[in-house]
TIGUKE-850725 format. One record per residue (C-alpha): x, y, z. Coordinates in Angstrom, 1 decimal, m for minus. Example, Ala and Ser with C-alpha at 12.3 -4.5 7.8 and 13.67 -1.06 7.14 Angstrom:
! residues 2
> 12.3:m4.5:7.8
> 13.7:m1.1:7.1
***
This chain:
! residues 319
> m52.5:m24.7:m95.4
> m55.4:m27.2:m96.2
> m57.5:m26.2:m99.2
> m61.1:m24.8:m99.0
> m62.4:m27.8:m100.6
> m60.6:m31.3:m101.1
> m58.8:m33.6:m98.9
> m58.2:m32.7:m95.2
> m54.7:m33.5:m94.0
> m54.3:m35.7:m91.2
> m53.6:m34.5:m87.5
> m50.1:m36.1:m87.6
> m49.1:m34.2:m90.8
> m50.2:m31.1:m89.3
> m48.6:m31.7:m86.0
> m45.2:m32.7:m87.5
> m45.2:m30.1:m90.4
> m46.1:m27.3:m87.9
> m43.6:m28.4:m85.2
> m40.6:m28.7:m87.7
> m41.4:m25.2:m88.8
> m41.3:m23.9:m85.3
> m38.0:m25.7:m84.5
> m36.2:m24.4:m87.6
> m37.5:m20.9:m87.1
> m36.2:m20.9:m83.5
> m32.5:m21.7:m84.3
> m32.1:m19.6:m87.2
> m34.1:m16.5:m86.1
> m33.9:m16.2:m82.2
> m31.1:m13.8:m82.2
> m33.0:m11.5:m84.7
> m36.0:m11.8:m82.4
> m34.1:m10.6:m79.4
> m32.8:m7.5:m81.3
> m36.4:m6.6:m82.4
> m37.7:m6.9:m78.9
> m34.9:m4.9:m77.3
> m35.6:m2.2:m79.6
> m39.2:m2.1:m79.1
> m38.9:m2.0:m75.2
> m36.3:0.7:m75.5
> m38.0:4.0:m74.2
> m35.1:6.3:m75.2
> m34.1:7.8:m78.4
> m30.9:6.1:m79.8
> m30.0:8.9:m82.3
> m30.4:12.0:m80.5
> m30.7:15.5:m82.5
> m27.5:17.4:m82.1
> m25.4:14.4:m80.8
> m22.8:12.8:m82.9
> m23.6:10.0:m85.1
> m21.1:7.9:m83.5
> m22.7:8.4:m80.0
> m25.9:7.2:m81.6
> m24.1:3.8:m82.7
> m22.7:3.5:m79.3
> m26.4:3.8:m77.8
> m27.7:1.6:m80.4
> m24.9:m1.1:m79.4
> m25.9:m0.7:m75.6
> m29.5:m1.1:m76.4
> m29.0:m4.4:m78.6
> m26.1:m6.1:m76.7
> m26.8:m4.6:m73.3
> m24.0:m5.7:m70.8
> m22.0:m7.4:m73.8
> m21.9:m4.2:m75.7
> m18.1:m3.8:m75.0
> m17.4:m7.5:m75.4
> m15.9:m9.5:m78.2
> m18.1:m10.2:m81.2
> m18.6:m14.0:m80.3
> m19.7:m12.8:m76.9
> m22.0:m10.2:m78.4
> m23.7:m12.9:m80.6
> m24.1:m15.3:m77.8
> m25.7:m12.5:m75.7
> m28.7:m12.7:m78.4
> m29.7:m16.2:m77.2
> m31.3:m15.4:m73.7
> m34.5:m17.3:m73.0
> m33.8:m20.0:m75.6
> m35.4:m22.5:m73.3
> m38.5:m20.4:m72.8
> m38.5:m19.6:m76.5
> m38.1:m23.1:m77.6
> m41.2:m24.1:m75.6
> m43.3:m21.1:m76.8
> m42.3:m21.0:m80.4
> m42.7:m24.7:m81.1
> m46.1:m24.8:m79.3
> m47.1:m21.6:m80.8
> m46.5:m22.9:m84.5
> m48.1:m26.2:m83.8
> m51.1:m24.4:m82.3
> m51.4:m21.7:m85.2
> m50.3:m23.5:m88.1
> m51.8:m26.9:m87.1
> m54.7:m25.8:m85.5
> m56.0:m23.1:m87.9
> m57.0:m25.9:m90.6
> m59.3:m27.4:m87.9
> m61.1:m24.0:m87.4
> m61.2:m23.7:m91.3
> m62.8:m27.1:m91.7
> m65.3:m26.3:m89.1
> m66.4:m23.1:m90.7
> m66.5:m24.9:m94.2
> m68.7:m27.5:m92.8
> m71.1:m25.3:m90.9
> m70.9:m21.9:m92.3
> m69.6:m22.0:m95.6
> m73.0:m21.0:m97.4
> m73.0:m17.8:m95.2
> m69.6:m16.6:m96.1
> m70.3:m17.5:m99.8
> m73.6:m15.5:m99.8
> m72.0:m12.5:m98.2
> m68.7:m12.4:m99.9
> m69.1:m14.5:m102.8
> m67.4:m17.7:m103.7
> m63.7:m16.5:m104.2
> m63.6:m13.8:m101.6
> m65.6:m16.3:m99.2
> m62.8:m18.7:m99.4
> m60.5:m16.1:m98.4
> m62.3:m14.9:m95.4
> m62.9:m18.2:m94.1
> m59.1:m18.8:m94.1
> m58.8:m15.3:m92.5
> m61.5:m15.8:m90.0
> m60.1:m19.2:m88.8
> m56.6:m17.5:m88.4
> m58.3:m14.7:m86.3
> m60.2:m17.3:m84.0
> m57.0:m19.3:m83.6
> m55.0:m16.1:m83.0
> m57.2:m15.1:m80.0
> m56.8:m18.5:m78.3
> m53.0:m18.1:m78.6
> m53.3:m16.1:m75.3
> m53.1:m19.5:m73.4
> m49.3:m19.7:m74.3
> m48.8:m16.2:m73.0
> m46.8:m17.0:m70.0
> m44.1:m18.7:m72.0
> m44.2:m15.5:m74.2
> m43.8:m13.2:m71.1
> m40.8:m15.3:m69.7
> m39.1:m15.4:m73.3
> m39.3:m11.4:m73.6
> m38.1:m10.8:m70.0
> m35.1:m13.1:m70.6
> m34.5:m11.1:m73.8
> m34.9:m7.7:m72.4
> m35.0:m7.7:m68.5
> m33.1:m10.9:m67.4
> m32.5:m9.5:m63.9
> m36.3:m10.0:m62.9
> m35.8:m13.8:m63.4
> m32.4:m14.1:m61.8
> m32.2:m17.1:m59.3
> m35.6:m18.5:m60.0
> m36.4:m21.6:m62.0
> m39.6:m21.7:m64.2
> m41.5:m23.5:m61.5
> m40.6:m21.1:m59.0
> m41.6:m18.3:m61.5
> m45.0:m19.9:m62.0
> m45.8:m20.3:m58.3
> m44.7:m16.8:m57.4
> m46.4:m14.9:m60.3
> m49.3:m17.0:m60.9
> m52.0:m15.1:m63.1
> m49.5:m12.0:m63.4
> m48.0:m14.1:m66.3
> m51.2:m13.5:m68.3
> m50.6:m9.8:m67.9
> m51.4:m8.1:m71.2
> m53.5:m10.8:m72.2
> m56.4:m8.7:m73.6
> m53.8:m6.6:m75.6
> m52.3:m9.9:m77.0
> m55.7:m11.1:m78.1
> m56.5:m7.6:m79.6
> m53.1:m7.9:m81.6
> m53.4:m11.5:m82.5
> m57.1:m11.1:m84.0
> m56.2:m8.7:m86.9
> m52.6:m10.1:m87.1
> m53.7:m13.7:m87.8
> m56.5:m12.6:m89.8
> m54.1:m10.8:m92.1
> m51.7:m13.6:m92.0
> m53.9:m16.3:m93.2
> m56.3:m14.1:m95.2
> m53.3:m12.4:m97.1
> m51.8:m15.9:m97.9
> m55.3:m17.0:m99.2
> m55.7:m14.0:m101.2
> m52.3:m14.5:m103.0
> m53.2:m18.1:m103.7
> m56.8:m17.3:m104.9
> m56.3:m14.2:m107.0
> m52.7:m14.2:m108.0
> m52.3:m17.9:m108.6
> m55.8:m19.0:m109.2
> m55.5:m22.0:m107.0
> m58.5:m24.1:m106.2
> m56.7:m26.6:m104.0
> m54.3:m24.7:m101.8
> m52.4:m27.9:m100.8
> m51.3:m28.3:m104.3
> m49.3:m24.9:m104.3
> m45.8:m25.2:m105.3
> m42.8:m24.1:m103.1
> m42.7:m20.9:m104.9
> m46.6:m20.2:m104.6
> m46.3:m20.9:m100.8
> m43.3:m18.7:m100.5
> m45.2:m15.6:m102.4
> m48.3:m16.4:m100.3
> m46.3:m16.3:m97.1
> m44.8:m13.0:m98.0
> m48.0:m11.3:m98.7
> m49.5:m12.8:m95.4
> m46.4:m11.8:m93.5
> m46.2:m8.2:m94.6
> m50.0:m7.6:m94.0
> m49.8:m9.4:m90.5
> m46.8:m7.3:m89.2
> m48.2:m4.0:m90.6
> m51.5:m4.6:m88.9
> m50.3:m5.9:m85.6
> m47.3:m3.6:m85.0
> m48.8:m0.7:m82.9
> m50.4:m3.3:m80.4
> m47.3:m5.5:m80.4
> m45.3:m2.6:m79.2
> m47.9:m2.1:m76.2
> m47.9:m5.7:m75.5
> m44.3:m6.1:m75.4
> m43.9:m3.1:m73.0
> m46.7:m4.5:m70.7
> m44.9:m7.9:m70.5
> m41.4:m6.1:m70.1
> m42.5:m4.3:m67.0
> m41.1:m5.7:m63.6
> m43.6:m8.2:m61.9
> m43.8:m5.9:m58.9
> m44.3:m2.7:m61.0
> m47.1:m3.4:m63.6
> m48.4:m0.7:m65.9
> m51.7:m0.8:m67.7
> m51.8:m0.7:m71.4
> m53.8:2.5:m71.5
> m51.3:4.2:m69.3
> m48.4:2.9:m71.6
> m50.1:4.4:m74.6
> m50.7:7.7:m73.0
> m47.0:7.7:m71.9
> m45.8:6.8:m75.4
> m47.8:9.5:m77.2
> m46.8:12.3:m74.5
> m43.1:11.4:m74.3
> m42.3:9.6:m77.5
> m44.8:10.6:m80.1
> m47.2:8.6:m82.3
> m44.3:7.4:m84.2
> m43.3:5.2:m81.2
> m46.0:2.7:m82.1
> m43.9:1.5:m85.0
> m40.7:1.3:m83.2
> m38.9:m2.0:m84.3
> m40.9:m2.4:m87.5
> m38.0:m1.7:m89.9
> m36.0:m4.9:m88.3
> m39.4:m6.7:m88.1
> m40.2:m6.2:m91.8
> m36.6:m6.7:m93.0
> m35.6:m9.5:m90.7
> m38.5:m10.8:m88.6
> m40.8:m10.7:m91.7
> m38.7:m13.2:m93.3
> m38.8:m15.4:m90.1
> m42.6:m15.5:m90.4
> m42.3:m16.1:m94.2
> m39.9:m19.0:m93.6
> m41.9:m20.7:m90.9
> m45.2:m20.2:m92.8
> m43.8:m21.4:m96.0
> m42.1:m24.4:m94.3
> m45.6:m25.6:m92.7
> m47.6:m24.9:m95.8
> m45.2:m27.0:m97.8
> m44.6:m29.8:m95.3
> m48.0:m30.4:m94.1
> m49.4:m31.7:m97.3
> m46.1:m33.3:m98.3
> m46.1:m35.4:m95.0
> m49.7:m36.2:m95.4
> m48.9:m37.7:m98.8
> m46.0:m39.6:m97.6
> m47.9:m41.0:m94.6
> m50.8:m42.2:m97.0
> m48.5:m43.7:m99.4
> m46.4:m45.7:m96.5
> m49.8:m46.8:m95.0
> m49.1:m45.0:m91.8
> m52.6:m43.3:m91.9
> m55.5:m44.2:m94.1
> m56.5:m42.1:m97.2
> m58.1:m38.8:m95.9
> m61.6:m38.2:m96.3
> m63.0:m35.3:m98.2
> m63.8:m32.1:m96.5
> m66.5:m29.8:m97.7
***
């Protein structure tokens, strides 16, 4: 994103750059996100010890495609696009908020608290920690978008709970119930966003030796996004599974996060906290890498373009 020192990109560039990354991510990766969510919310073992391997494949087919498991290939594929409307609203707003909002928090920390960070962590590490801390703060605030995330997940995993109700009816009926799992979401987002932005800044600072992060090449942004995405997914995965299961519960039969954790340990074992991490790292990881790379690349490019065209005035220097 924007550098720890140097010019600060305009709000317009941040809005359009982050929004574009969310739109592109949505249409390319939504089916993959659906697969990961359905695997995470499945409480049963897919491959059972002693059962034929073919049975495990059939179980996997049912978990992923649900009622379309015996349908044609095209029908199976289209079944992976439930909740696209909710996902569209959530994903685009999420990326605008996170990728476009983190630089503002980072700028604030640079202006008011940079000396403290540098004194505690040193100059190079201080820059990285400022980026990470700004990401963590913005990640916690992402809870405000939780209702759209809840509806997206339910359309992906339990569409019957929304049948016959439009979005206004759902908000009216459920109210604050749509914020169920909010504390768990914040607990997941804080370290996850810390690792995402901190990991990216670490790669730029220590691997590429960049002083002005906005001058990173596409390859450097790509590598930095990989570092941030792997760190973020790995750190947040256990709480992400808990959060997803809380949100997947029927509106009229909620279950606390603590109870879900107890049941997971009792009936599924501790490895259940990492269910879905393989498709996440292999496929959802690239989704995060893609959107983060696009946002980091587009924001400074758009800012330079707008300045050159006279659409915005030359940006001021940020500390």
